[in-house]
C-alpha positions in Angstrom: -40.2 52.3 62.7 -40.7 49.2 64.8 -38.0 48.0 67.2 -37.5 44.9 65.2 -37.1 46.9 61.9 -34.8 49.3 63.6 -32.5 46.5 64.8 -32.5 44.9 61.4 -31.4 48.2 59.8 -28.4 48.4 62.1 -26.0 45.8 60.8 -23.0 45.9 63.2 -19.6 44.7 62.3 -19.5 41.1 63.6 -17.5 40.7 66.8 -14.6 38.5 66.0 -13.4 35.4 67.9 -10.7 36.1 70.4 -7.1 35.4 69.2 -4.4 36.0 71.8 -1.1 37.8 71.1 1.0 35.7 73.5 0.5 32.1 74.7 2.2 30.5 77.7 2.1 26.8 78.6 2.9 25.1 81.9 5.2 22.1 80.9 2.8 19.6 82.5 -0.1 21.0 80.5 1.4 19.6 77.4 1.0 16.1 78.8 -2.8 16.5 78.4 -4.7 16.1 75.1 -6.3 19.5 75.5 -2.9 21.1 76.1 -1.5 19.4 73.0 -4.5 20.5 70.9 -4.2 24.1 72.1 -0.5 24.1 71.4 -1.1 22.8 67.9 -3.8 25.6 67.4 -1.4 28.3 68.6 1.3 27.0 66.4 -1.0 27.0 63.4 -2.0 30.6 64.3 1.7 31.5 64.3 1.4 32.9 67.8 4.5 33.5 70.1 4.6 30.5 72.5 6.4 30.6 75.8 6.8 28.2 78.7 6.1 29.2 82.3 6.5 27.3 85.5 3.2 28.4 86.9 0.0 29.8 85.4 -0.3 31.9 88.6 2.9 33.8 87.9 3.5 35.4 84.5 6.1 38.1 84.7 8.0 40.3 82.2 5.0 41.0 80.0 5.8 43.7 77.4 4.7 47.2 77.9 6.4 50.4 79.2 3.6 51.5 81.6 1.3 49.6 83.9 -1.6 50.5 81.6 0.2 49.0 78.5 1.0 45.9 80.5 -2.6 45.5 81.5 -3.9 45.8 78.0 -1.3 43.2 76.8 -2.1 40.9 79.6 -5.8 40.9 78.5 -4.5 39.6 75.1 -2.3 36.9 76.8 -3.5 33.3 77.1 -1.9 30.9 79.7 -2.6 27.2 79.5 -2.2 25.3 82.7 -3.4 22.7 85.2 -6.0 23.6 87.8 -4.5 22.2 91.0 -7.1 23.5 93.5 -10.2 21.4 93.1 -12.1 22.7 96.1 -14.9 24.7 94.5 -16.0 28.1 95.9 -19.6 28.8 96.7 -21.4 30.8 94.0 -24.5 32.2 95.7 -27.1 33.3 94.6 -26.5 32.0 91.1 -25.6 28.4 92.0 -24.2 26.2 94.8 -20.7 26.1 93.4 -18.4 27.8 90.9 -16.8 25.2 88.5 -13.4 26.5 87.5 -12.6 25.8 83.8 -11.0 29.2 83.0 -10.0 32.5 84.6 -9.9 35.9 83.1 -11.8 37.6 80.3 -10.9 39.3 77.1 -13.6 41.9 77.4 -12.9 45.4 78.8 -16.1 46.0 80.9 -15.2 49.0 83.1 -17.2 47.8 86.1 -16.2 44.2 86.2 -15.4 42.7 89.6 -12.6 40.7 88.0 -10.7 44.0 88.0 -10.0 43.4 91.7 -10.5 39.7 92.2 -7.8 39.0 89.6 -5.7 41.9 90.8 -2.3 41.8 89.0 -3.2 38.7 87.0 -5.6 39.9 84.3 -4.3 37.5 81.7 -6.6 34.6 80.6 -6.1 31.1 81.8 -7.5 27.8 80.4 -7.2 24.6 82.5 -6.5 21.4 80.6 -7.4 18.9 83.3 -11.1 19.0 82.7 -11.5 15.3 83.7 -10.2 16.2 87.2 -12.6 19.1 87.5 -15.5 17.0 86.4 -14.5 14.2 88.9 -14.5 16.9 91.6 -18.0 18.1 90.5 -19.2 14.5 90.6 -18.2 14.3 94.3 -20.1 17.5 95.1 -23.2 16.2 93.3 -23.0 12.8 95.1 -22.6 14.5 98.5 -25.9 16.5 98.1 -28.2 13.8 96.7 -31.2 14.0 96.6 -30.8 17.8 96.3 -29.8 19.1 92.9 -26.4 20.8 92.7 -26.0 23.7 90.3 -22.5 24.8 89.0 -21.7 28.2 87.7 -19.1 28.2 85.0 -18.7 31.9 84.5 -17.7 33.2 87.9 -14.1 34.1 86.9 -14.3 34.2 83.1 -16.6 34.4 80.1 -16.1 30.8 78.9 -18.0 31.3 75.6 -15.3 33.7 74.5 -12.7 30.9 74.9 -14.7 27.9 73.8 -13.3 27.9 70.3 -9.9 27.4 71.9 -10.7 25.3 75.0 -13.8 23.1 74.2 -14.3 23.0 77.9 -18.0 24.0 77.9 -18.7 21.1 75.5 -17.2 18.7 78.0 -19.1 20.1 80.9 -22.4 20.3 79.0 -22.2 16.7 77.9 -21.1 15.6 81.4 -24.1 17.3 83.0 -26.5 15.9 80.5 -26.1 12.5 82.2 -26.5 13.8 85.7 -29.8 13.3 87.5 -28.8 15.7 90.3 -26.3 18.0 88.6 -27.0 21.2 86.5 -24.7 23.7 84.7 -25.1 27.4 84.3 -23.1 30.1 82.7 -23.5 33.6 81.4 -21.9 35.4 78.5 -21.6 38.7 76.6 -20.5 36.9 73.5 -22.5 35.4 70.6 -20.1 32.7 69.6 -22.4 29.8 70.5 -22.1 27.6 67.4 -20.0 24.9 69.1 -22.8 24.4 71.6 -25.8 24.1 69.4 -25.6 20.4 68.4 -24.6 19.0 71.8 -26.5 16.6 73.9 -27.6 18.6 76.9 -30.9 17.1 78.1 -32.0 20.5 79.3 -29.5 20.4 82.2 -27.5 23.5 81.2 -29.1 27.0 81.4 -27.3 29.5 79.2 -27.8 33.2 80.1 -26.9 36.3 78.3 -25.8 39.5 80.0 -27.8 42.4 78.7 -28.2 46.0 79.6 -29.5 49.5 78.6 -27.9 50.9 75.5 -26.1 53.6 77.6 -24.3 50.9 79.7 -23.3 48.7 76.7 -22.1 51.7 74.7 -20.1 53.3 77.5 -18.8 50.5 79.7 -18.6 47.2 77.7 -15.9 47.5 75.0 -14.6 44.3 73.5 -18.0 42.4 73.8 -20.6 41.3 71.3 -23.2 43.8 70.4 -26.7 43.7 71.9 -28.2 42.5 68.6 -25.5 39.7 68.3 -26.3 38.5 71.9 -30.1 38.4 71.3 -29.7 36.6 68.0 -27.5 34.0 69.7 -30.0 33.7 72.5 -32.6 32.8 70.0 -30.4 30.1 68.5 -29.7 28.7 72.0 -33.4 28.5 72.7 -34.0 26.8 69.4 -31.4 24.2 70.4 -33.5 23.4 73.4 -31.4 24.9 76.2 -33.1 26.7 79.1 -32.5 30.4 78.5 -31.9 33.3 80.9 -30.8 36.9 81.0 -28.8 38.8 83.6 -29.4 42.5 83.7 -26.1 43.6 85.3 -24.9 45.9 86.5 -28.1 48.0 86.7 -26.8 51.5 86.5 -28.7 54.6 87.6 -28.1 57.2 84.9 -30.0 60.0 83.2 -32.9 58.4 81.4 -32.5 55.1 83.1 -36.2 54.3 83.0 -36.4 54.8 79.2 -33.1 52.8 78.8 -34.3 49.7 80.7 -37.8 49.9 79.2 -36.3 50.0 75.7 -34.1 47.0 76.7 -37.1 44.9 77.6 -39.0 46.1 74.6 -36.2 45.0 72.3 -36.0 41.6 74.0 -39.7 41.1 73.5 -39.6 42.2 69.9 -36.7 40.1 68.8 -36.8 36.9 70.9 -38.6 34.0 69.2 -41.7 32.9 71.0 -40.3 29.5 72.0 -37.5 31.3 73.8 -39.9 32.8 76.4 -41.6 29.7 77.8 -38.9 29.0 80.5 -37.2 32.3 80.8 -35.3 33.5 83.9 -34.0 36.9 84.8 -31.3 37.9 87.4 -31.0 41.5 88.4 -27.8 42.9 89.9 -27.4 46.6 90.8 -24.0 48.3 90.3 -21.6 48.1 93.2 -17.9 48.8 93.8 -15.3 48.7 96.4 -12.7 51.3 97.2 -10.0 49.0 95.7 -12.1 48.5 92.6 -12.6 52.2 92.2 -8.9 52.8 92.3 -8.0 50.0 89.9 -10.8 51.0 87.4 -9.7 54.6 87.4 -6.1 53.5 86.7 -7.1 51.2 83.9 -9.9 53.2 82.3 -8.9 56.8 83.2 -11.6 58.3 80.9 -14.4 56.1 82.2 -17.9 57.7 82.8 -18.7 55.2 85.4 -20.1 56.9 88.5 -18.3 55.8 91.7 -19.0 58.5 94.2 -19.0 57.0 97.7 -21.1 60.0 98.9 -24.0 59.0 96.7 -23.9 55.3 97.8 -24.8 53.1 100.7 -22.1 51.0 102.3 -23.0 47.3 102.5 -20.9 44.8 104.4 -20.1 41.6 102.4 -18.6 38.3 103.2 -15.0 38.1 104.6 -15.6 41.5 106.2 -15.2 43.3 103.0 -17.8 46.0 102.1 -19.0 47.5 98.9 -20.9 50.6 97.8 -24.4 50.0 96.4 -27.3 52.4 95.7 -29.2 53.8 98.6 -32.4 51.9 99.4 -34.7 54.4 97.7 -32.8 54.2 94.4 -32.4 50.4 94.7 -36.1 49.9 95.3 -37.0 52.2 92.4 -34.7 50.2 90.1 -36.0 46.8 91.3 -39.7 47.9 91.1 -39.5 49.4 87.6 -37.5 46.7 86.0 -39.5 43.9 87.6 -42.8 45.5 86.3 -41.3 45.8 82.8 -40.2 42.1 82.9 -43.6 40.7 84.0 -45.5 43.0 81.6 -43.5 41.8 78.6 -42.7 38.3 79.8 -45.6 37.1 82.0 -44.3 33.6 82.1 -40.8 34.5 83.1 -39.3 34.3 86.6 -36.9 36.6 88.4 -34.3 34.5 90.4 -33.1 37.4 92.5 -32.3 41.1 92.8 -29.1 42.0 94.6 
């Protein structure tokens, strides 16, 4: 049976759009059209609505244990105003992260948001998109004639929230008119319909996070299936968007060579031809910090994620914080093998980086 036929015979249950269980609003957010629209949507959905003074401080979430509170927080949406309009750097993906949302509804065991969001794993949508785009315009103008790239998925998966926020639509249409500005974001969700008819002028690159079956099956609950992501990637390419894939985190596991070879074979078999002409790949090996390990083991106590410091190399990061990555021999083996697989199957593709 061919890979394409095998994929067609597996008809997974469609991953549903995210619907929160609780919704909080900052009072000032209701002064914005987006805040009013989301409030009307939440009311129509008959969701419990609360008012909070700050999107940075949601307390008294239900749940008897920390684990229960965490799981409920991941189903809680907070609608507020983004007051900090100084953008963080986002190397190597882009020059800057553009903050339209924070938090993710997925339950990927390895996700760095486990620690960067700390005790605030709830989802946040910012309603003052005009202010955010005005700030982006200033960053663009400062760097002319250089092109400035903005990453919209550093702290969230905005595709999973687009049916509620509409923020990606605003950013895509804004960047379409920018000679020196470009937008990028990555997703594990297939809900791309709101983006297909937009004017984008090729200024937004949409990437899909993919991985070996072992990784998706064991560590990515709450996300769209591989076949859903690839089908969505084909539709994105058909709509004229530049397309990319992030293979992350690359995890050394038993049978990893077969797993990543099969991943690239499936991509080759299922992507439409016009999706491969301007294709980019980004490769990120699995890494963790001591804090991340502790938090992940608390939140996903049955995880199979390997986090043995004795098997890793310690690598210093920015701000003096270090992380555990694979030793050079393993990292080089992963990079070499996957790179060869990519260029064999997609000779016109480019690899932006391996880290």
